[in-house]
C-alpha positions in Angstrom: 37.0 38.7 19.2 33.3 39.5 19.0 31.0 38.9 22.0 27.2 38.7 21.8 24.5 38.0 24.3 20.9 38.4 22.8 19.4 37.8 26.3 20.6 41.1 27.5 21.1 42.7 24.2 24.8 43.1 24.6 27.2 43.3 21.7 30.9 44.2 22.1 34.4 43.3 21.1 36.8 41.7 23.6 40.6 42.5 23.2 43.1 40.4 25.0 46.7 41.6 25.1 49.9 40.5 26.8 53.0 42.5 27.6 55.9 40.6 26.0 58.5 43.3 26.6 60.6 41.2 29.0 60.3 38.1 26.8 61.5 40.0 23.7 64.3 41.6 25.8 65.4 38.1 27.0 65.3 36.8 23.5 67.5 39.6 22.2 70.0 39.1 25.1 70.2 35.4 24.4 70.8 36.1 20.7 73.6 38.6 21.6 75.2 36.1 24.0 75.1 33.4 21.3 76.7 35.7 18.8 79.4 36.7 21.2 80.2 33.1 21.9 80.3 32.4 18.2 82.8 35.2 17.6 84.9 34.2 20.5 85.1 30.5 19.3 85.9 31.6 15.8 88.7 33.9 17.0 90.6 31.0 18.7 93.3 29.0 16.9 91.8 25.6 18.1 89.4 23.6 16.0 86.1 23.3 18.0 82.8 21.6 17.5 79.8 21.1 19.6 77.3 18.2 19.5 74.0 17.7 21.2 74.6 14.8 23.7 70.9 14.8 24.7 70.0 13.6 21.3 70.8 9.9 20.9 72.3 10.6 17.4 74.5 13.3 18.9 74.2 15.7 15.9 76.8 18.5 15.5 75.3 21.8 16.3 78.3 24.1 15.8 81.8 24.1 14.2 84.2 27.0 14.3 86.0 28.4 11.3 89.3 26.7 12.3 87.5 23.3 12.2 86.2 24.0 8.7 89.7 25.0 7.6 91.2 21.8 9.2 88.8 19.7 7.1 89.3 21.7 3.9 85.7 22.9 3.9 85.6 26.0 1.8 81.9 26.9 2.2 78.9 25.5 4.1 75.2 26.3 4.5 72.2 24.9 6.0 69.1 24.6 3.9 65.7 24.4 5.8 63.4 21.7 4.5 59.6 21.6 4.6 58.3 21.1 8.2 56.9 17.7 9.2 55.4 19.0 12.4 57.7 16.9 14.5 61.1 18.4 14.3 63.1 20.8 12.1 64.6 19.1 9.1 67.5 20.5 7.2 70.0 19.7 4.4 73.6 20.5 5.3 75.6 21.6 2.2 79.4 21.9 2.3 82.0 22.5 -0.5 85.3 20.8 0.1 88.5 20.1 -1.8 89.2 16.4 -2.7 92.2 15.5 -4.9 92.4 18.9 -6.5 88.7 19.0 -7.2 86.0 21.0 -5.4 83.2 18.7 -4.4 79.8 19.6 -3.1 78.4 17.3 -0.5 74.8 17.5 0.7 73.9 15.5 3.8 70.4 14.9 4.9 67.9 13.1 7.2 64.3 13.1 5.9 61.1 12.4 7.8 59.8 9.0 8.4 56.4 10.1 7.2 55.5 8.0 4.1 52.3 6.4 3.0 53.5 4.1 0.2 55.2 4.6 -3.1 52.1 5.4 -5.2 51.0 8.5 -3.3 54.4 9.9 -2.6 56.1 9.8 -6.0 53.1 11.7 -7.4 53.9 14.5 -5.0 50.7 14.7 -3.1 52.1 16.8 -0.3 53.5 14.5 2.4 56.3 16.2 4.4 58.8 13.6 3.1 57.8 14.0 -0.5 58.2 17.7 -0.2 61.5 17.4 1.6 62.8 15.0 -1.1 61.8 17.5 -3.9 63.4 20.4 -2.0 66.7 18.6 -1.5 66.8 17.5 -5.2 66.0 21.1 -6.2 69.1 22.3 -4.3 71.2 19.5 -5.9 70.0 20.4 -9.4 71.2 24.0 -8.9 74.8 22.8 -8.1 77.5 22.6 -10.7 80.6 20.3 -10.7 81.2 17.1 -8.7 78.3 16.5 -6.4 77.4 13.9 -3.6 73.9 13.8 -2.0 73.7 11.2 0.8 72.0 10.4 4.0 68.9 8.7 5.5 66.2 9.3 2.9 63.7 7.2 4.8 62.5 5.7 1.5 63.4 2.7 -0.6 65.5 3.1 -3.7 62.6 2.4 -6.1 60.6 5.4 -4.6 63.5 7.7 -4.9 64.3 6.6 -8.4 60.8 7.4 -9.5 61.0 10.9 -8.0 64.3 11.4 -9.9 62.6 10.4 -13.1 59.5 12.6 -12.5 61.8 15.6 -11.9 64.0 14.8 -14.9 67.1 14.2 -12.9 67.9 10.6 -13.6 70.8 11.5 -16.0 72.2 14.2 -13.6 72.0 12.2 -10.4 72.8 8.4 -10.2 72.9 5.9 -7.4 76.5 5.3 -6.2 75.3 3.1 -3.4 73.7 -0.3 -4.0 70.0 0.4 -4.1 68.9 -3.1 -2.9 70.6 -4.4 0.2 69.2 -3.6 3.6 70.9 -0.7 5.3 69.0 -1.0 8.6 68.7 -3.9 11.1 65.0 -4.0 10.4 65.7 -4.9 6.8 65.0 -1.6 5.0 67.1 -0.1 2.3 66.6 3.6 3.1 70.2 5.0 3.1 71.4 6.1 -0.3 74.2 7.9 -2.0 73.6 9.8 -5.2 76.4 11.4 -7.3 76.6 13.7 -10.2 79.0 16.1 -12.0 81.2 13.4 -13.6 81.8 11.4 -10.4 82.1 7.6 -11.0 81.7 4.8 -8.5 84.6 2.5 -8.0 83.3 0.5 -5.0 80.1 0.2 -3.0 79.1 -1.9 -0.1 77.1 -2.1 3.1 79.0 -3.1 6.3 78.0 -4.6 9.6 77.7 -2.6 12.8 76.8 -3.1 16.5 76.5 0.6 17.5 73.5 1.7 15.3 70.3 0.5 13.8 71.7 1.7 10.4 74.5 -0.2 8.7 77.4 1.9 7.3 77.1 2.5 3.5 80.6 2.7 2.0 81.2 4.2 -1.5 84.5 4.9 -3.2 84.4 7.5 -6.0 86.7 9.0 -8.6 86.4 11.5 -11.5 87.8 10.3 -14.8 90.2 12.8 -16.4 
């Protein structure tokens, strides 16, 4: 950066550098160790998954190939969502076989950042609005039976307006009941959307004592 001192007529450029050779070497060793562990766990015949017990929600951080085969998951990928500056947000997409049909399931947990229906449905750049559009863009690119579900952190009316603005109201429909509260605080922010010919047979919100979110139950079928 430039440095000037008119009092002594001194002008120069200051360059600050730091040797990160050891840091980069440690990062490469850690990545190599993680890859070795992944290969080892995938080589075993046992179904294995790992969750983060330090997180109160205990999210699953790893599953091996045998676990995927056990649950009939043919394909999976993680889609990074726009950053909210608090923690990484992703959508987890899996393709699995259900009753002789391949169904794509997208699971998500969006940011709590909001600001009211008006500003968000017009897409004025809040992290949650950007995440919503990113998830729906992924869903719009899928073909066949589709389920998109999770904690959207927005009421049904807000999500419905986003679907309409993006022209997706006919392709993705609410399978869960948009109006009952799904949290103990009285918010209705957990929703299930379906597409690709899936039809809702049953929907309901159950009681729970182990979470501040109530279980959302949906039964689906595909006519024909």
